[in-house]
DRENMARMI-83870 format. One record per residue (C-alpha): residue number from 1; x, y, z; residue in three letters. Coordinates in steps of 0.001 Angstrom, whole numbers, plus 500000, padded with zeros to 6 digits. Example, Ala and Ser with C-alpha at 12.3 -4.5 7.8 and 13.67 -1.06 7.14 Angstrom:
REM residues 2
r k 1, x 512300, y 495500, z 507800, r ALA
r k 2, x 513670, y 498940, z 507140, r SER
***
This chain:
REM residues 494
r k 1, x 747085, y 568430, z 556583, r UNK
r k 2, x 745738, y 564964, z 556706, r UNK
r k 3, x 746620, y 563151, z 560130, r UNK
r k 4, x 748600, y 560362, z 558679, r UNK
r k 5, x 750495, y 561880, z 555812, r UNK
r k 6, x 750814, y 565252, z 557696, r UNK
r k 7, x 752183, y 563345, z 560727, r UNK
r k 8, x 754762, y 561698, z 558577, r UNK
r k 9, x 756052, y 564983, z 557170, r UNK
r k 10, x 756312, y 566627, z 560547, r UNK
r k 11, x 758126, y 563576, z 561806, r UNK
r k 12, x 760421, y 563568, z 558913, r UNK
r k 13, x 761178, y 567479, z 559407, r UNK
r k 14, x 761637, y 567191, z 563132, r UNK
r k 15, x 763776, y 564065, z 562695, r UNK
r k 16, x 766270, y 565825, z 560252, r UNK
r k 17, x 766339, y 568968, z 562477, r UNK
r k 18, x 767386, y 566758, z 565258, r UNK
r k 19, x 770092, y 564956, z 563101, r UNK
r k 20, x 771669, y 568339, z 561983, r UNK
r k 21, x 771164, y 570199, z 565352, r UNK
r k 22, x 768920, y 572980, z 563904, r UNK
r k 23, x 766462, y 574784, z 565905, r UNK
r k 24, x 763186, y 575940, z 564399, r UNK
r k 25, x 764546, y 579530, z 564301, r UNK
r k 26, x 768001, y 578466, z 562835, r UNK
r k 27, x 766045, y 576398, z 560242, r UNK
r k 28, x 763836, y 579338, z 559406, r UNK
r k 29, x 766679, y 581617, z 559040, r UNK
r k 30, x 768640, y 579229, z 556546, r UNK
r k 31, x 765461, y 578640, z 554320, r UNK
r k 32, x 764177, y 581909, z 554356, r UNK
r k 33, x 761062, y 581585, z 556272, r UNK
r k 34, x 759770, y 583138, z 559511, r UNK
r k 35, x 760087, y 580919, z 562702, r UNK
r k 36, x 756163, y 581211, z 562884, r UNK
r k 37, x 755878, y 579423, z 559628, r UNK
r k 38, x 758261, y 576532, z 560680, r UNK
r k 39, x 756282, y 576459, z 564080, r UNK
r k 40, x 753033, y 576110, z 562466, r UNK
r k 41, x 754192, y 573346, z 559942, r UNK
r k 42, x 755477, y 571449, z 562678, r UNK
r k 43, x 752366, y 571973, z 564791, r UNK
r k 44, x 750205, y 570681, z 561867, r UNK
r k 45, x 748404, y 574014, z 561569, r UNK
r k 46, x 749880, y 574868, z 558229, r UNK
r k 47, x 750424, y 572822, z 555016, r UNK
r k 48, x 753984, y 573270, z 553788, r UNK
r k 49, x 755062, y 574478, z 550522, r UNK
r k 50, x 756704, y 572453, z 547895, r UNK
r k 51, x 759449, y 575275, z 547919, r UNK
r k 52, x 759637, y 574931, z 551736, r UNK
r k 53, x 760166, y 571093, z 551559, r UNK
r k 54, x 762960, y 571256, z 548775, r UNK
r k 55, x 764867, y 573993, z 550644, r UNK
r k 56, x 764630, y 572257, z 553934, r UNK
r k 57, x 765659, y 569136, z 552469, r UNK
r k 58, x 768899, y 570738, z 550913, r UNK
r k 59, x 769720, y 572806, z 554170, r UNK
r k 60, x 769170, y 569705, z 556472, r UNK
r k 61, x 771091, y 567521, z 553908, r UNK
r k 62, x 768228, y 565075, z 553976, r UNK
r k 63, x 768942, y 563352, z 550693, r UNK
r k 64, x 765488, y 563689, z 549366, r UNK
r k 65, x 763785, y 562341, z 552446, r UNK
r k 66, x 761802, y 565485, z 553220, r UNK
r k 67, x 760936, y 565904, z 549628, r UNK
r k 68, x 759514, y 562219, z 549440, r UNK
r k 69, x 757483, y 562981, z 552758, r UNK
r k 70, x 755922, y 566201, z 550961, r UNK
r k 71, x 755066, y 564047, z 547856, r UNK
r k 72, x 753303, y 561828, z 550102, r UNK
r k 73, x 751543, y 564477, z 551874, r UNK
r k 74, x 750561, y 565929, z 548546, r UNK
r k 75, x 749266, y 562734, z 547368, r UNK
r k 76, x 746842, y 562869, z 550514, r UNK
r k 77, x 745699, y 559257, z 551134, r UNK
r k 78, x 748152, y 557470, z 548668, r UNK
r k 79, x 751146, y 557959, z 551185, r UNK
r k 80, x 753362, y 554969, z 551639, r UNK
r k 81, x 754445, y 555872, z 555166, r UNK
r k 82, x 757712, y 554007, z 556149, r UNK
r k 83, x 757476, y 551549, z 558804, r UNK
r k 84, x 758015, y 552749, z 562385, r UNK
r k 85, x 758313, y 549903, z 564928, r UNK
r k 86, x 756729, y 550756, z 568174, r UNK
r k 87, x 759285, y 551142, z 571271, r UNK
r k 88, x 758417, y 547854, z 572590, r UNK
r k 89, x 758675, y 546000, z 569169, r UNK
r k 90, x 761130, y 543222, z 569546, r UNK
r k 91, x 764214, y 543147, z 567389, r UNK
r k 92, x 766866, y 540291, z 566658, r UNK
r k 93, x 769440, y 542347, z 568420, r UNK
r k 94, x 769530, y 544331, z 571713, r UNK
r k 95, x 770711, y 547413, z 569672, r UNK
r k 96, x 768570, y 549195, z 567067, r UNK
r k 97, x 769988, y 552017, z 565036, r UNK
r k 98, x 767221, y 554512, z 564738, r UNK
r k 99, x 769223, y 556699, z 562336, r UNK
r k 100, x 772496, y 556407, z 560978, r UNK
r k 101, x 774091, y 559553, z 559276, r UNK
r k 102, x 777504, y 559728, z 557758, r UNK
r k 103, x 779438, y 562636, z 556155, r UNK
r k 104, x 782552, y 562112, z 554139, r UNK
r k 105, x 784444, y 565471, z 553680, r UNK
r k 106, x 787245, y 565713, z 551193, r UNK
r k 107, x 789615, y 568840, z 551332, r UNK
r k 108, x 791676, y 567748, z 548022, r UNK
r k 109, x 794267, y 565833, z 550053, r UNK
r k 110, x 792583, y 564197, z 553275, r UNK
r k 111, x 789283, y 562341, z 553609, r UNK
r k 112, x 787419, y 563075, z 556989, r UNK
r k 113, x 784512, y 560443, z 557838, r UNK
r k 114, x 781971, y 561460, z 560572, r UNK
r k 115, x 779674, y 558845, z 561611, r UNK
r k 116, x 776611, y 559516, z 563808, r UNK
r k 117, x 774265, y 556729, z 564970, r UNK
r k 118, x 771289, y 557154, z 567120, r UNK
r k 119, x 771398, y 553780, z 568950, r UNK
r k 120, x 768400, y 552228, z 571124, r UNK
r k 121, x 768795, y 549614, z 573591, r UNK
r k 122, x 765953, y 547209, z 572891, r UNK
r k 123, x 767436, y 544559, z 575043, r UNK
r k 124, x 767049, y 543779, z 578817, r UNK
r k 125, x 770694, y 544483, z 579738, r UNK
r k 126, x 772757, y 547670, z 579458, r UNK
r k 127, x 775070, y 548140, z 576675, r UNK
r k 128, x 778560, y 549124, z 577331, r UNK
r k 129, x 780439, y 549076, z 574128, r UNK
r k 130, x 780262, y 549331, z 570304, r UNK
r k 131, x 782137, y 547618, z 567666, r UNK
r k 132, x 783300, y 549791, z 564808, r UNK
r k 133, x 785577, y 549042, z 561644, r UNK
r k 134, x 787568, y 551253, z 559483, r UNK
r k 135, x 788679, y 549649, z 556187, r UNK
r k 136, x 790594, y 551059, z 553069, r UNK
r k 137, x 791462, y 549891, z 549704, r UNK
r k 138, x 793257, y 552409, z 547217, r UNK
r k 139, x 792996, y 550087, z 544298, r UNK
r k 140, x 789558, y 548256, z 544367, r UNK
r k 141, x 789655, y 545393, z 541868, r UNK
r k 142, x 793153, y 545015, z 542153, r UNK
r k 143, x 793892, y 543337, z 545488, r UNK
r k 144, x 797538, y 542370, z 544834, r UNK
r k 145, x 798227, y 545952, z 544042, r UNK
r k 146, x 796375, y 547111, z 547133, r UNK
r k 147, x 797876, y 544747, z 549451, r UNK
r k 148, x 801478, y 545567, z 548316, r UNK
r k 149, x 800743, y 549325, z 548702, r UNK
r k 150, x 799550, y 548856, z 552266, r UNK
r k 151, x 802522, y 546758, z 553235, r UNK
r k 152, x 804571, y 549636, z 552114, r UNK
r k 153, x 802445, y 552255, z 553408, r UNK
r k 154, x 800293, y 550951, z 556234, r UNK
r k 155, x 797343, y 552817, z 557753, r UNK
r k 156, x 798193, y 553996, z 561122, r UNK
r k 157, x 796493, y 554996, z 564441, r UNK
r k 158, x 798297, y 558248, z 564421, r UNK
r k 159, x 797078, y 559484, z 561183, r UNK
r k 160, x 793445, y 558305, z 561768, r UNK
r k 161, x 793220, y 560375, z 564748, r UNK
r k 162, x 790053, y 558969, z 565962, r UNK
r k 163, x 787655, y 560914, z 567967, r UNK
r k 164, x 784481, y 559246, z 569467, r UNK
r k 165, x 781680, y 560513, z 571968, r UNK
r k 166, x 778312, y 559473, z 573179, r UNK
r k 167, x 775816, y 562251, z 573572, r UNK
r k 168, x 778845, y 564377, z 573670, r UNK
r k 169, x 780839, y 562416, z 576262, r UNK
r k 170, x 784189, y 561624, z 574929, r UNK
r k 171, x 784791, y 557899, z 574753, r UNK
r k 172, x 787777, y 555499, z 575195, r UNK
r k 173, x 788251, y 552206, z 573080, r UNK
r k 174, x 790040, y 548968, z 573046, r UNK
r k 175, x 791552, y 547463, z 569774, r UNK
r k 176, x 790331, y 544295, z 568407, r UNK
r k 177, x 792385, y 543975, z 565109, r UNK
r k 178, x 795041, y 546249, z 563807, r UNK
r k 179, x 796086, y 545431, z 560176, r UNK
r k 180, x 797682, y 547438, z 557417, r UNK
r k 181, x 794449, y 548222, z 555761, r UNK
r k 182, x 791848, y 547378, z 558335, r UNK
r k 183, x 791039, y 548616, z 561912, r UNK
r k 184, x 788435, y 547088, z 564206, r UNK
r k 185, x 787855, y 548409, z 567691, r UNK
r k 186, x 785432, y 548408, z 570586, r UNK
r k 187, x 784156, y 552044, z 571508, r UNK
r k 188, x 783794, y 551912, z 575328, r UNK
r k 189, x 780998, y 553835, z 577023, r UNK
r k 190, x 783485, y 555206, z 579462, r UNK
r k 191, x 786150, y 557792, z 580076, r UNK
r k 192, x 788115, y 559034, z 582907, r UNK
r k 193, x 785211, y 560888, z 584595, r UNK
r k 194, x 782942, y 557774, z 584575, r UNK
r k 195, x 780990, y 554927, z 582663, r UNK
r k 196, x 777867, y 555945, z 580424, r UNK
r k 197, x 776073, y 552529, z 579754, r UNK
r k 198, x 773101, y 552598, z 577356, r UNK
r k 199, x 770351, y 551294, z 579560, r UNK
r k 200, x 767179, y 549296, z 578292, r UNK
r k 201, x 764669, y 551468, z 576542, r UNK
r k 202, x 767434, y 554504, z 576150, r UNK
r k 203, x 768645, y 556212, z 573140, r UNK
r k 204, x 771801, y 558178, z 572424, r UNK
r k 205, x 773752, y 559527, z 569676, r UNK
r k 206, x 776933, y 557909, z 569138, r UNK
r k 207, x 779516, y 559748, z 567132, r UNK
r k 208, x 783036, y 559199, z 565892, r UNK
r k 209, x 785347, y 560854, z 563346, r UNK
r k 210, x 788508, y 559751, z 561841, r UNK
r k 211, x 790851, y 560870, z 558891, r UNK
r k 212, x 792727, y 559035, z 556114, r UNK
r k 213, x 794961, y 560591, z 553272, r UNK
r k 214, x 793875, y 560213, z 549825, r UNK
r k 215, x 797041, y 558199, z 548915, r UNK
r k 216, x 795354, y 555332, z 551012, r UNK
r k 217, x 791852, y 556129, z 550473, r UNK
r k 218, x 790219, y 554832, z 547215, r UNK
r k 219, x 787307, y 556478, z 545462, r UNK
r k 220, x 784634, y 554676, z 547255, r UNK
r k 221, x 782644, y 554420, z 550466, r UNK
r k 222, x 780524, y 551653, z 551624, r UNK
r k 223, x 778012, y 551398, z 554477, r UNK
r k 224, x 777125, y 547990, z 555696, r UNK
r k 225, x 773716, y 547284, z 557667, r UNK
r k 226, x 775002, y 545191, z 560615, r UNK
r k 227, x 772125, y 546120, z 562939, r UNK
r k 228, x 768597, y 546628, z 562522, r UNK
r k 229, x 768330, y 550176, z 560868, r UNK
r k 230, x 765336, y 552376, z 560548, r UNK
r k 231, x 767139, y 555107, z 558457, r UNK
r k 232, x 770406, y 555677, z 556947, r UNK
r k 233, x 771789, y 558787, z 555126, r UNK
r k 234, x 775203, y 559588, z 553855, r UNK
r k 235, x 776593, y 562986, z 552428, r UNK
r k 236, x 779816, y 563338, z 550331, r UNK
r k 237, x 781319, y 566723, z 550470, r UNK
r k 238, x 783733, y 567586, z 547771, r UNK
r k 239, x 785503, y 570518, z 546053, r UNK
r k 240, x 783435, y 571668, z 543240, r UNK
r k 241, x 786718, y 572497, z 541376, r UNK
r k 242, x 787444, y 569007, z 541098, r UNK
r k 243, x 784091, y 568183, z 539086, r UNK
r k 244, x 783237, y 565074, z 541111, r UNK
r k 245, x 780653, y 562683, z 539669, r UNK
r k 246, x 779034, y 560084, z 541985, r UNK
r k 247, x 777128, y 556889, z 541663, r UNK
r k 248, x 775775, y 554096, z 544054, r UNK
r k 249, x 775019, y 550422, z 544251, r UNK
r k 250, x 773325, y 548324, z 546710, r UNK
r k 251, x 774189, y 544774, z 547172, r UNK
r k 252, x 772205, y 541985, z 549180, r UNK
r k 253, x 772948, y 538793, z 550848, r UNK
r k 254, x 772121, y 536973, z 547791, r UNK
r k 255, x 774701, y 538690, z 545566, r UNK
r k 256, x 772193, y 540549, z 543570, r UNK
r k 257, x 773023, y 544334, z 543120, r UNK
r k 258, x 770968, y 547361, z 541748, r UNK
r k 259, x 771535, y 550979, z 541520, r UNK
r k 260, x 770479, y 552873, z 544546, r UNK
r k 261, x 766577, y 552826, z 544909, r UNK
r k 262, x 766198, y 556540, z 545639, r UNK
r k 263, x 768206, y 559399, z 543669, r UNK
r k 264, x 771460, y 560780, z 545062, r UNK
r k 265, x 770772, y 564537, z 545407, r UNK
r k 266, x 773409, y 566918, z 544409, r UNK
r k 267, x 773657, y 570755, z 545508, r UNK
r k 268, x 776472, y 573540, z 545194, r UNK
r k 269, x 777571, y 575527, z 548368, r UNK
r k 270, x 780686, y 577908, z 548690, r UNK
r k 271, x 782629, y 576300, z 546246, r UNK
r k 272, x 781679, y 572620, z 547422, r UNK
r k 273, x 779613, y 570018, z 545460, r UNK
r k 274, x 777677, y 568072, z 547811, r UNK
r k 275, x 775930, y 564796, z 547371, r UNK
r k 276, x 773248, y 563412, z 549897, r UNK
r k 277, x 771341, y 560240, z 549859, r UNK
r k 278, x 769110, y 558319, z 552247, r UNK
r k 279, x 766902, y 555394, z 552546, r UNK
r k 280, x 764395, y 553961, z 555129, r UNK
r k 281, x 764464, y 550497, z 556687, r UNK
r k 282, x 767582, y 549083, z 554897, r UNK
r k 283, x 767459, y 545425, z 554719, r UNK
r k 284, x 769798, y 543762, z 557335, r UNK
r k 285, x 773291, y 542782, z 555805, r UNK
r k 286, x 772963, y 545048, z 552580, r UNK
r k 287, x 775866, y 546927, z 551455, r UNK
r k 288, x 775298, y 550420, z 550059, r UNK
r k 289, x 778539, y 551569, z 548014, r UNK
r k 290, x 779141, y 555090, z 546619, r UNK
r k 291, x 781835, y 555724, z 544205, r UNK
r k 292, x 783213, y 558958, z 542462, r UNK
r k 293, x 785615, y 560256, z 539906, r UNK
r k 294, x 787070, y 563538, z 539841, r UNK
r k 295, x 786866, y 564646, z 536288, r UNK
r k 296, x 788938, y 567600, z 536600, r UNK
r k 297, x 791903, y 565619, z 538213, r UNK
r k 298, x 791679, y 563254, z 535277, r UNK
r k 299, x 792090, y 565843, z 532847, r UNK
r k 300, x 795009, y 567503, z 534755, r UNK
r k 301, x 796870, y 564030, z 534659, r UNK
r k 302, x 796188, y 563943, z 530761, r UNK
r k 303, x 796373, y 567617, z 529560, r UNK
r k 304, x 797788, y 566888, z 526135, r UNK
r k 305, x 797200, y 563294, z 524997, r UNK
r k 306, x 794087, y 561988, z 523591, r UNK
r k 307, x 793324, y 558682, z 525383, r UNK
r k 308, x 792533, y 555581, z 523291, r UNK
r k 309, x 789725, y 553319, z 524189, r UNK
r k 310, x 792228, y 550980, z 525873, r UNK
r k 311, x 793703, y 553734, z 527685, r UNK
r k 312, x 790463, y 554558, z 529024, r UNK
r k 313, x 789752, y 551080, z 530134, r UNK
r k 314, x 793091, y 550948, z 531751, r UNK
r k 315, x 792575, y 554150, z 533686, r UNK
r k 316, x 789400, y 552841, z 535253, r UNK
r k 317, x 790995, y 549677, z 536321, r UNK
r k 318, x 790318, y 547145, z 533615, r UNK
r k 319, x 793445, y 544801, z 533032, r UNK
r k 320, x 794661, y 545038, z 529457, r UNK
r k 321, x 795936, y 542209, z 527113, r UNK
r k 322, x 799561, y 540976, z 528074, r UNK
r k 323, x 798707, y 540443, z 531666, r UNK
r k 324, x 798925, y 536790, z 532486, r UNK
r k 325, x 795684, y 536772, z 534403, r UNK
r k 326, x 793961, y 536896, z 531142, r UNK
r k 327, x 795399, y 533642, z 529902, r UNK
r k 328, x 794911, y 531242, z 532663, r UNK
r k 329, x 791879, y 529519, z 533910, r UNK
r k 330, x 790222, y 531399, z 536877, r UNK
r k 331, x 790058, y 529759, z 540434, r UNK
r k 332, x 786538, y 528519, z 541256, r UNK
r k 333, x 784577, y 529156, z 544328, r UNK
r k 334, x 783641, y 526529, z 547014, r UNK
r k 335, x 779913, y 527558, z 547400, r UNK
r k 336, x 778428, y 528070, z 549791, r UNK
r k 337, x 781674, y 528216, z 552103, r UNK
r k 338, x 782971, y 530940, z 550068, r UNK
r k 339, x 779797, y 532910, z 549782, r UNK
r k 340, x 781227, y 535967, z 551479, r UNK
r k 341, x 784149, y 536088, z 549142, r UNK
r k 342, x 781903, y 535501, z 546021, r UNK
r k 343, x 779767, y 538481, z 547307, r UNK
r k 344, x 782909, y 540888, z 547628, r UNK
r k 345, x 783797, y 539820, z 543782, r UNK
r k 346, x 780466, y 540595, z 542568, r UNK
r k 347, x 780530, y 544127, z 544308, r UNK
r k 348, x 783785, y 544738, z 542415, r UNK
r k 349, x 782348, y 543558, z 539358, r UNK
r k 350, x 779453, y 545612, z 539679, r UNK
r k 351, x 781512, y 548614, z 540485, r UNK
r k 352, x 783779, y 548122, z 537394, r UNK
r k 353, x 780636, y 547731, z 535160, r UNK
r k 354, x 779450, y 551253, z 536503, r UNK
r k 355, x 782898, y 552889, z 535730, r UNK
r k 356, x 782786, y 551191, z 532324, r UNK
r k 357, x 779234, y 552383, z 531373, r UNK
r k 358, x 780180, y 555880, z 532554, r UNK
r k 359, x 782840, y 556111, z 529493, r UNK
r k 360, x 781020, y 553944, z 526862, r UNK
r k 361, x 777633, y 553378, z 525628, r UNK
r k 362, x 776792, y 549805, z 525147, r UNK
r k 363, x 773834, y 549187, z 522809, r UNK
r k 364, x 774401, y 545437, z 522728, r UNK
r k 365, x 774828, y 544772, z 526356, r UNK
r k 366, x 778111, y 544159, z 528166, r UNK
r k 367, x 779894, y 541935, z 530651, r UNK
r k 368, x 782940, y 541923, z 532978, r UNK
r k 369, x 784806, y 538922, z 534241, r UNK
r k 370, x 786783, y 538804, z 537402, r UNK
r k 371, x 790141, y 538266, z 535768, r UNK
r k 372, x 789621, y 541548, z 533980, r UNK
r k 373, x 789688, y 543433, z 537143, r UNK
r k 374, x 792755, y 541485, z 538491, r UNK
r k 375, x 790847, y 538945, z 540600, r UNK
r k 376, x 791722, y 535236, z 539847, r UNK
r k 377, x 788190, y 533857, z 540653, r UNK
r k 378, x 785520, y 532170, z 538573, r UNK
r k 379, x 782722, y 535022, z 538566, r UNK
r k 380, x 781399, y 537374, z 535812, r UNK
r k 381, x 778424, y 539645, z 535407, r UNK
r k 382, x 776504, y 540301, z 532099, r UNK
r k 383, x 774086, y 543184, z 531437, r UNK
r k 384, x 771617, y 542735, z 528883, r UNK
r k 385, x 770780, y 545625, z 526398, r UNK
r k 386, x 767601, y 546014, z 528531, r UNK
r k 387, x 769468, y 546258, z 531719, r UNK
r k 388, x 768847, y 542691, z 533152, r UNK
r k 389, x 771777, y 541629, z 535280, r UNK
r k 390, x 773180, y 538065, z 535327, r UNK
r k 391, x 775658, y 536704, z 537795, r UNK
r k 392, x 777693, y 533806, z 537066, r UNK
r k 393, x 779581, y 531561, z 539419, r UNK
r k 394, x 781760, y 528578, z 538110, r UNK
r k 395, x 780294, y 528641, z 534707, r UNK
r k 396, x 780906, y 526269, z 531915, r UNK
r k 397, x 778999, y 525603, z 528632, r UNK
r k 398, x 777958, y 522126, z 528328, r UNK
r k 399, x 775913, y 522218, z 525267, r UNK
r k 400, x 775898, y 524419, z 521818, r UNK
r k 401, x 773393, y 524621, z 519143, r UNK
r k 402, x 774869, y 523739, z 515728, r UNK
r k 403, x 773365, y 526646, z 514216, r UNK
r k 404, x 775962, y 529749, z 514388, r UNK
r k 405, x 776350, y 533264, z 513432, r UNK
r k 406, x 779550, y 535683, z 513114, r UNK
r k 407, x 779267, y 539087, z 514435, r UNK
r k 408, x 781602, y 541798, z 515707, r UNK
r k 409, x 782768, y 541710, z 519408, r UNK
r k 410, x 784575, y 544066, z 521864, r UNK
r k 411, x 786590, y 543281, z 524641, r UNK
r k 412, x 787339, y 545666, z 527572, r UNK
r k 413, x 790891, y 544257, z 527630, r UNK
r k 414, x 791657, y 545340, z 524161, r UNK
r k 415, x 788966, y 547902, z 523347, r UNK
r k 416, x 790826, y 549591, z 520475, r UNK
r k 417, x 789703, y 547061, z 517908, r UNK
r k 418, x 786481, y 545025, z 516974, r UNK
r k 419, x 786742, y 541228, z 515816, r UNK
r k 420, x 784256, y 539052, z 513843, r UNK
r k 421, x 783784, y 535947, z 515979, r UNK
r k 422, x 781580, y 533045, z 515208, r UNK
r k 423, x 779333, y 531706, z 518144, r UNK
r k 424, x 776505, y 529246, z 518612, r UNK
r k 425, x 773084, y 530818, z 518619, r UNK
r k 426, x 772141, y 529178, z 521627, r UNK
r k 427, x 774324, y 527564, z 524580, r UNK
r k 428, x 773413, y 525656, z 527834, r UNK
r k 429, x 775553, y 526782, z 530735, r UNK
r k 430, x 776029, y 525022, z 533962, r UNK
r k 431, x 776825, y 527387, z 536816, r UNK
r k 432, x 776219, y 527910, z 540640, r UNK
r k 433, x 774244, y 530229, z 542762, r UNK
r k 434, x 775583, y 531636, z 545848, r UNK
r k 435, x 774235, y 528972, z 548109, r UNK
r k 436, x 775906, y 526259, z 546054, r UNK
r k 437, x 772766, y 525295, z 544047, r UNK
r k 438, x 773851, y 523921, z 540782, r UNK
r k 439, x 771681, y 525025, z 537493, r UNK
r k 440, x 771696, y 524831, z 533991, r UNK
r k 441, x 770565, y 527926, z 531960, r UNK
r k 442, x 769956, y 528409, z 528207, r UNK
r k 443, x 770901, y 531480, z 526540, r UNK
r k 444, x 770256, y 532435, z 522944, r UNK
r k 445, x 771224, y 534920, z 520238, r UNK
r k 446, x 772810, y 537981, z 521750, r UNK
r k 447, x 772713, y 536839, z 525281, r UNK
r k 448, x 774543, y 533541, z 524247, r UNK
r k 449, x 777206, y 535582, z 522652, r UNK
r k 450, x 777755, y 537932, z 525654, r UNK
r k 451, x 777662, y 534989, z 528131, r UNK
r k 452, x 780035, y 532705, z 525897, r UNK
r k 453, x 782544, y 535802, z 525962, r UNK
r k 454, x 782597, y 535851, z 529777, r UNK
r k 455, x 782796, y 532351, z 530114, r UNK
r k 456, x 785742, y 532356, z 527749, r UNK
r k 457, x 787431, y 534782, z 530045, r UNK
r k 458, x 787054, y 532484, z 532975, r UNK
r k 459, x 788777, y 529805, z 531075, r UNK
r k 460, x 791679, y 532121, z 530139, r UNK
r k 461, x 790460, y 532677, z 526574, r UNK
r k 462, x 790133, y 535818, z 524545, r UNK
r k 463, x 787955, y 536155, z 521625, r UNK
r k 464, x 790937, y 536400, z 519110, r UNK
r k 465, x 791322, y 532672, z 519634, r UNK
r k 466, x 787701, y 532131, z 518342, r UNK
r k 467, x 788047, y 534128, z 515090, r UNK
r k 468, x 788412, y 532149, z 511795, r UNK
r k 469, x 791825, y 531795, z 510466, r UNK
r k 470, x 793047, y 534736, z 508464, r UNK
r k 471, x 790633, y 537301, z 509983, r UNK
r k 472, x 791927, y 539990, z 511997, r UNK
r k 473, x 790178, y 542458, z 514132, r UNK
r k 474, x 789647, y 546145, z 512719, r UNK
r k 475, x 790265, y 549492, z 514426, r UNK
r k 476, x 787482, y 550773, z 516437, r UNK
r k 477, x 787616, y 553747, z 514073, r UNK
r k 478, x 786478, y 551570, z 511219, r UNK
r k 479, x 783468, y 549914, z 513240, r UNK
r k 480, x 780079, y 551125, z 512530, r UNK
r k 481, x 778104, y 549260, z 515228, r UNK
r k 482, x 778858, y 551316, z 518476, r UNK
r k 483, x 775549, y 551714, z 520369, r UNK
r k 484, x 773387, y 549588, z 517905, r UNK
r k 485, x 771807, y 546129, z 519095, r UNK
r k 486, x 772693, y 542910, z 517599, r UNK
r k 487, x 771404, y 542160, z 514218, r UNK
r k 488, x 769812, y 538740, z 513279, r UNK
r k 489, x 768093, y 537545, z 510128, r UNK
r k 490, x 764424, y 537942, z 509642, r UNK
r k 491, x 764083, y 534196, z 509327, r UNK
r k 492, x 765665, y 533780, z 513124, r UNK
r k 493, x 763150, y 532423, z 515153, r UNK
r k 494, x 765551, y 531896, z 518138, r UNK
***
């Protein structure tokens, strides 16, 4: 093996054996190779096979990390080795997370989260405590419903059944905040037998486990990077009979969001469907959000009825026509003071867009405004047909072109019909960045229509109010433009 790529692969393999607690012999037994084979691979005397890399990745639940290291090794010389800081490299915080590994196990009624972090003390002083947060949201995108739910059914310490240890030594803790849907506490590196501070230069595995009933846990799980972190991995372990499907979004400090940069891997084992994902050197303050739905459970809830398009939108959290929030102007953000609130709203919008895209194909692009997911704030996202994402805070149209056209639009809040709506072919929109910067952006043709539709939502208008007198929407069954792009005349140069 080449020195650099081979060393990276071996380090990756050993790291995951350490994370999962496998000896060389145990790994060999699980992947069907001899212990001698594994020993020679890790000793650098033997080039691993692609099959071994895939099997090791699956057995160790590495989320594709071992497979990626093997591809780098196979490329021999073109490897993009992840940055590995030297032990004495300075960091912004005294604690460095060398590896955060999380498993969420669901038995059909209760979720059990197990979080393991390999902490390294890079500072000059001993570390004797660690802050953790447990936050739940049964109805993401509908804060009023969630707040009411937790007022009636608060999350309790008894049901959480928290357990924590540092290198297998059980820990005590001190509560910092105790709210209906949010717990924050300090894990203290001590117990009745003594104190176990993490001294400068030392590393230790911190592990804690808690449980939450599915009546209080929404179908999402978010990991936030609050300390410098070298590696993050997540595993979701669900009953296969529920037919789960999973997707993920990364949100940064700028409120920009993208699908995960690396794929979520899926495997089946003993009636379980397991999703694993990992990333290297995640940016500080980034948020990685995984969401899922159980298709079998959805089928059981609707065994006889065929859902309409609006029913499907309602079932995934889109507010429907008739709700008062759709007919009033949304509350603007005071930016940058409310930047954190704005980021949270954008995360909910992106999550809603992913749910919507899973049940409908949008050939013309699509958008979602905050009121459509029950949030009374002036934010919307628009996704172009090519996948470009536009985020709008406090938008208003300040100029329109005299040229217009009339095309069919659909609205997620009454998706059973399509209506012909006249719109300007170009608009100038004044809006803000999350840092408060005011800007004006010009949108043309199809993007102008998409953006104008969402800006209307933030001002309490539905497209019905834009249609010509006497013109009515048509049933979606009569609409023939689903999945196709916007159509413009050959003479249009805009």
